[in-house]
C-alpha angles and dihedrals in degrees: 000000000000127000097254091053092048090051097046094036091048092052092050095044094046092042094053098042092037087055090058087055091049095256121135107197090183094064094067131044087211094059090048090050092051090047091055091046093050093045094053109027095085087073089065085105088075110077092205094059126090092257091042090058092045094052094036108170094027090054094049092046093052091047093048096046104034107011130219122324097016127095096006091051096051133104087240092060089044090055092047091050092047092053091046091052090049091051091050089051090050092051092052091040096233126148095198113131096249096134092054091047091048092051093047095047091044091051091048088062092050093045094051092047088052088061091061127089093256097049125197131271094225092174093055127172092022094049122017098191112115119245115221140186115233111022093224109084091206090065095052127090126257111223092209093056105097094191090055093047092049091051090050090050091051091050092050093048092048090046091050092051093046094046098040093106089052089049094047099042100031129240097278096048090049090047093049092046090051094060096034102198132135090250090058089046087057090049092052092044092055092050098042124101093193138050115286126218112208115208109192144173123210139177123229113185103320097331129094125213140180128218142153143204144163113274111241099162134010126177128156110318094342132082135176115217136179134197134173096246103048106017118215122014135183120220106200120183097172124118090250094062119105089216122073110215106221101177139358119194118189115211124192110229099185088230127116131222131200133197108224128190125199132178122221122194127197096339124158124249091256092052092051091049089051090054092048095046110113092355124131097230113209096171138350133189115193131181124180133202085233137012117295134188115240129192114185149159110219136150090004095304134105115215143154126209145165116225145126095242140014143174121216132180130198094012119195096171135010129177124176128193136176122257114216096199132066127243134221108266115272094005117124119196112210131186107230115197113212111257085225089073093062090046090053093045090051088051090054092050091051091049090050092049089047089049092051089048093052093045089055091048090051093049091046090051094050094044091050091049091054092047093050091050091052092047091050091055094052102032116102100172108103096213093049091045091052089050092049092046090054090049091047092050091048091049093049092048093052113087113217115172132193105258120238118184099154094115091048092050093045091053092053092046088053089054090050092052092051093048091050091050091054091046090053092049091051091049094049091048091053091049091054091051091053095050114111131172118278137191115267091238089061091051093064101035106118118239111253123185131208129182151095127289123200117193140173118235122192122211129197 
C-alpha cells in the first residue's frame, strides 16, 4: 500500500479505535504526529522511502539482511517500538497516550499490508509465512495498481470525514448522544474527565421546550444541572415527573469543576453574605448563637423561616437577618408561600411560551407569504405557478393574528400580589404569637453564625 494511503488510513484507524479507548488524536498535534510516524515507520526497511533516507545505513542493512516486509512489519518490532515510546514518555514525564497511539497506528500499517496480495509475516522471525486478509488472493489489493490505490485513498478520506465526530468525541460519547437518555447522560458523566453541558428537550403538557445546564450530578433517571441564567435545575426522567424528557445530548466543554467545602466559625451575617456572594452554593449548614430570620430559594422552592439552625441544598439565594425577639423553645416559625402562587407563576410561563410560539407562527406565515409572492412574480413554469397560486390562496385565507396576552398576564400577576400580601400578614401574625419576653442581655447579643459551606467552582 502506498504512503498516502498508510497516512490517511492510519489516522482513520487510530482515530476510531483510539476513540473507543477515550483518546482523541485530533485534539493534539503531538498525537497526530505520532500517528503518522507509527503508520509509516514500518517501511523504513526500504532505502528509497522517507524513513529509509532518514535512517540511511540502518535501512540499507535491514533491507539487505531481511528484505522488505519482514522484521519491521512484525509484532515483535511493534512491541519494541511501543516500549521505546513509553520510555521516551517516561523520560519527559508526560502522561499523554503516545504509546497507545503508536501501537494502534503501527498495527494499522500491518493490517492494511495484510490486505495486499503479498501479505505480511507478522510473526517474523519465528514464522516467516505471510499472514493475509482475506485468504482468497483475488480479493486482496495489488500495491502496484494505481486505480486500486486511488479507490482506497478515496474510501479512507470519505471514512475519515464521516467518522470525524466519532474520532473527536470518542466512541462512548457518540454512543451516549445517539440514544440521548438520562441513563446515557449518567454513563457519559461517570466516564468524563471534564465538565459536561447537557442540552435537553422536554415536553410539558402538549408543548415542547429546550434548555441546557452543566451536569453536577447524574444517577439513574435523575440529574442535577446548573446554569448562569436560571441557577439549579432538576432533570427528572422518572414516571412520576410532570415533564417528559425527549432528548439529552452531553457536550464536553473542556472545563473542569471542583466541589469545595469550607468551615466558618462565629462569623457575622455580613461576613457570611460576603462569602456567599457570587458562589454557586451546593449545600450549606448554618447554626446561630440565637434565632435568625432566613429567606431563601433552594431546591426549587422559595421560603422564609426563623430558626437557630438550618440545612439547605442547591441554593440559588440566601438572606439572613437578626431577630430581636426570643422564641418559645423548640418552635420554628416558617414562611409558607401558598402553593397557588407556583401554580399561577407556572400559568404565566405557559402563556408566555404560547405567546412566543404564536409570534413565531405569525412571522413564519408573513415571511412565507412574501416569499410566495416573489416566486409568483418570477416563476414561468405553468405547473409551478399553479402550485404557488394554490399555496398563496391558502395562506391568504388563513387568519394568523399577532398574539396579545398582556391583560391576561397582568390579571394573574395581580392575583399573585394579593396572595403574597395575605401570606405576609399570616406570617407576621404567627411571629407575634410566638414572641415572648427575653432578658435584656439577649436583646443586644450579636448574631454569630457557624457552619459548613459546600460550593461548586468552575475552572477553564
